[in-house]
N, C-alpha and C positions, 0 to 999 in steps of 0.2 A: 504494500500500500504506500502511495506517495502522497505527501501533504505539502501545502505551501504555507509558509509563515510570512505574514506581512506586517507592515507598520513599524518594523524595527529600525529602519533606516530611511533617510531622506535623500541619500546619494548612492551611487552604484557600489555594491558590496565587492570587496577585493579578497577577503580571506575569511575562513571559519576554522574553529578549533574545538575539540571535544575534551572534556575533563575525563580522566581515567577513574574518578571516584564513582561510587555506586549511585550518587544522586544524579549523575549524568548531565551536568550543566554543559551548555554550548556557548561559545562566544563568536561574534562576528565583527569584522572591521570594515569600514568603507571609506570612500573619499571624504576629505575634509576633516579627518580625525575622529570620526564617529566610532564608538565601541558599544555593542549591545550584548548583554548576557541573557540567555534563554534557559528555561527549564526544558527537560526532554519532551514535555507535552506541547511546547511552543509558546508558553507564557513568558512575557518579557519581565525579567527580574530587575534589570537596571540598564540605564543608558548614560553615556558620558561622551562629551566632545572634548578631546585633548587640546591643550594649549597649542597655539601656532596653526592649528587646523590643517596640518600636513596629513596626507593620506595614511590611513592605518593599513599597513601592508602585510602584517603577519600577527597572528594571535596564537599563543601557546600556553597551555596549562602545565604547571610543574608536575611531573609524574610522582615526585617524592612528597610534594605539599600541594594538594589540589586546591587549596585556598589561595594559591598564588597564580596570577595570570600575567604573562608578559606580552606586551604589545609594542611593535615597532612603528615609528612614525618619523619620517625624515631620517636623520642620523641618530635618533634617540630611541632608547628602549625604556618604557615605563612599566613598573611593577604595580599591578592593581589587585585589590581585594574584590573578587567577583561578586561577593555578597554585599559589598558596600562601595558602589562606584561613584563616590563623591569626588575624589581626587587621587592622583597617584600616591602610593605608599612610598615609592622611591623612584628616582629617575637616573638613568645612565646616559647623560648627554655626550655626544661624540662617540657613542659606542661603535658606529660605523664611520668609515672614512668618507663615504658618500651616502646617498639614500639607501636604506636597508631594504632588501627584498624578502628575506626569510630569516626565521629564528629556529633553533633546535636546542632542546635540553637533553642532557644525558639521563640515564636511569636514576642516578642518585641525586639529581638536582644540583650537582656541584659545579657544573659547567654549562655555559650558554654560548652557542655558536651563532655568529651574526654574519650573514652574507650580504654584500652590497654591490652597488653599481660599478665600483672601481675594479671588481674582480677579486678583492681581498676577502678572506674569511678571518674574522677575529674571534678568539675564544676568551670569554670573560669568566673569572672565578666567581662563584656564588657561595655565600652572600658577599656583598660589597661591590661587585661589578668591575673589579680590577682586570685590565687586559693582560692575559698571561701568554698569549700566542697570537701572532699575526701570520697567516698562511697566504703566501703570494705565489701562485702558479697559473691562475686563470688569466687569459689574455683578453677577455671580454667580461661582460656582466656575469657575476655569480648569482644565479637565480634560486638555488635551493641547497639546503644542507640537511643532513640527518645523521644522528649518532647510531651506531650499531647497538641493538639491545644486548644487555649482559656484558658489554665491552665498553665501559664508559670513556676509554681513551682512544677509541676508534671512531673516526668521523668521515662521512661521505660528503663530497661537494660536487656540484654540477653547474654548468653554465651555458651561456650563449656562444661560447667558443667550441661547443660540441664535445667538451671533455668531461669525463667523470673521473674523480680522484678519490682514493682512499688514503687517509692520513692517520698516522700514529702521533698522538699529541706530544710525545717526548721529543719529536723532531719537527723541523719547519719545512721538510720536503715530503712529498707524497710517497707512500709505500708503492703505489702503482698508479698509472694513468692510462685510461682507455679513451682514444679519440674515435667517436662514433662516425665521423665522416670517413676516416680511413677504413673502418669496418664496412661501411656501405659501399665504398669503392672496391674493396677486396671482394665482397660478395657479388658485386656487379648487378644488384637487383634494383633496377630503376624502372621496372614495368609499372605503368600507371593503371590503376583501377578506375572504373567509371566514376566521374565526378571528383577524382583526386589528382591534384597537381603534385609534381615531385618537389618537395621542400627539403632543405638541409635539416639534419637532426639536431637543431638547437634544443637544448634540454631545459624544460620548464619546471620539472618537479622530480625529486628523488625520494625514494622510500625504501625502508629495510624491513624484511619480515621479522616476526618475533623470534625466530630461531637465530637471527643475526647473520645468516649466511647467504641470503638471497636478496639482491638489490634490484629494484625496478625504477626505470627512468622514463617519464613521459616526454616525448619529443615532438618537434614541429613536423616531422615526416609522417605523423599519424601512428607511429609505433610506440610500444612500450618496450624498451631495451632491457634485457635481463642479464644479470651477472651473478655467478655463484662464486663465493669466496671460500677457499679451501683452508687447509692447515697452514699455519704460519702467515695467515692473512693474505695469501697469494690469490691472484685472480685465476680461477680454475676453469671457468667455462663462460661463454657468452652466447646470447641469441636474442630473439625478439618476437613479439606478438604484433601482428597487424591489427591494431585496435580500433582506429578511427579513420574516416574518409577525409578528414582534415586534421590539423594539428592536434596532438594529444596534450592537454594542458595540466591534467592531474592524474596521479597514480598513487594509490595508497593501499598497503596491505592491511587486512583486518584480522584481528587476533581472537575474535570471539566465535568463530565457526569451527568446523570439524578438524581442520589442520591449518598450519601457518601459511599455506600457499594460496589463499584466497586474496584476490585483489580487486579493488574498485577503481575504475578509470573514468575520466571525463574528457570530452574533446570539444573543439570548436565546431563540430558538426551537430552540437546540441544533444549528443547522446551520453548517457551514463551507463556503464556496463560492469557486470560482475564476472570475474574470470576465476576458474579453477585451474591453477597452474601445476597441480601436483603431478601431471603426466607429461609436462613439457620437458623436452630434452635437456634443458639447462638444469632442471630440478631432479630429474630421474637419471641416476648414473647409468642404467642399462641402455639409455637412449643416446649415450655419448657418441657412439660411432656414427649416428645419423646426422650429427651436427658438423658442418664443414669447418675445420680449424686449420690454421697454419702457424708456423713458427715465426717469431719476430726476427728482424734482421740480426745477423750475427755480428758481434764486435770483433775488430781486428785483434790479432795477437794471441788468439786462443789456440791451444794445442789441437792436433788432428784428432786425438782421442776425445777431447772435450767437444769438438764439433760433431763427431760421430754420435756422441751421447745426446747432444741437442737434437740431431736428426731423428733419433729413435724416440725421443720424448715429444716430438712436435705435435702429436695428436692430443697432447694434454694442454697445449698452450693456446690461449685465445689470440686472435689476430690483432696485431698492432698494439699489444699491451706493453707498456714500458714498465718493467719491474725494476724498481730502484732498491737495490739491496741495502739493508741497514748495516751500518758499520759495526764490525765485531773484531774481537781480538784474534780469532782463528782464521 
């Protein structure tokens, strides 16, 4: 059953967020700094217009403290009490270098990731809001960030540079990078479906399943690109679902159904879809052989034995994945 809630905003809605608590509150943000909190029945609990009237671009409830709601507007993050929307409890001004596009909190509520128009991802310590990391590798707008469940120091970021990156917060360089444009060129799959133009895979949204090992990215090419993370946080497999006839703008795993591989997507074609990805080749190890994969370019200076080993292992390596090895003593 679908229902429509109205009268919560006077301007176009840009973002929504759901509380993990049993009371099931929802929050929505819109242009002009409006924030509205709803009950799960659709009753308006509170409304607030933030100072400066800059667009509310992301709303996120803390998984560790559901009574805390974080909202981004301009380069600022405001902490609100969803049950008492009179004024911000705390403000982190200049949390983003430029306008913030997305927020993400880790499981423990100890870190807040901020993605902005400059392409930078800042990580703020909570409480307090002190910037502890600034991650710079995106060459265009960083549109979305997501922490891996059960791994509070692992963060995914994605952007309009068509790149998806996994970060370990101990370092300021990504553990690996996947360029979705390179993947599309490698696959050579540019066939158009009726009503669909070929668009580059600019990434609008990244989500991680509750198991922590499956990543989904909604992209402008109408696909949801999937990545499986293996042991050692390595990129193990990648693939895609042709989800929408126009750009896919949202992709979110849901954790309250029969397994962690259910995903809801939304697109510019006006469609919302529910997907069971449990049999997808990226998820199901038995289907590995059906997914076309190639080895990344070899680096110079490696021994012949090492090159032979790489060739034997190429069926395990996703295309165009830049695996950046962590420094170690061995």
